[in-house]
Structure formats: C-alpha cells, structure tokens
C-alpha positions, 0 to 999 in steps of 0.5 A, a space after each residue: 500500500 502506498 502511503 498518502 501525500 499531504 499537500 499544503 497549498 498556501 498563498 505566498 503573497 500573504 506571507 503564509 509560507 512559515 505557517 505552512 512549513 511549521 504545519 508540515 514539520 508537525 505533520 511529518 513528526 507526528 505521522 512519520 510512519 503513516 505518510 509518504 511526504 508533505 509538499 508545500 505548494 505556493 498557490 497562484 490563487 490569492 488568500 488560499 490555504 488548503 490542505 489535501 491528503 492525496 487529492 482530497 481536501 481535508 481543510 480549506 481556510 476560506 470554507 472554515 473561516 480560520 486557519 487550523 489549529 495544529 491540534 485540529 489539523 492532526 486530528 483531521 489527518 489522523 482520521 484519514 491516515 490512521 484512525 486508530 492512532 492516539 494523538 495523546 494530549 491532542 485528543 483531549 477536549 
C-alpha cells in the first residue's frame, strides 16, 4: 500500500509560507510512519490555504473561516491516515 501525500497549498503573497512549513514539520513528526511526504505548494490563487491528503481536501481556510489549529489539523489527518492512532494530549477536549 502506498502511503498518502499531504499537500499544503498556501498563498505566498500573504506571507503564509512559515505557517505552512511549521504545519508540515508537525505533520511529518507526528505521522512519520503513516505518510509518504508533505509538499508545500505556493498557490497562484490569492488568500488560499488548503490542505489535501492525496487529492482530497481535508481543510480549506476560506470554507472554515480560520486557519487550523495544529491540534485540529492532526486530528483531521489522523482520521484519514490512521484512525486508530492516539494523538495523546491532542485528543483531549
């Protein structure tokens, strides 16, 4: 089975590259055994911050009206790549 790839598409004109890089680092650390890679993709569309697993959108800033908290993002990714995985303190409400 091929491990999934996560893509973080971000608006470089908005200065969101550092946020995307931080989130990529967190996902690579948390899901090192479950994912193949995290790709940072500068968007040609202004204001975009969308996170995909393979080709499926798991988070879109415009739809949600906010950036994901890292806890929220890890839960969204976990629910797709390994639903049985415990996220420790990130699972607590």
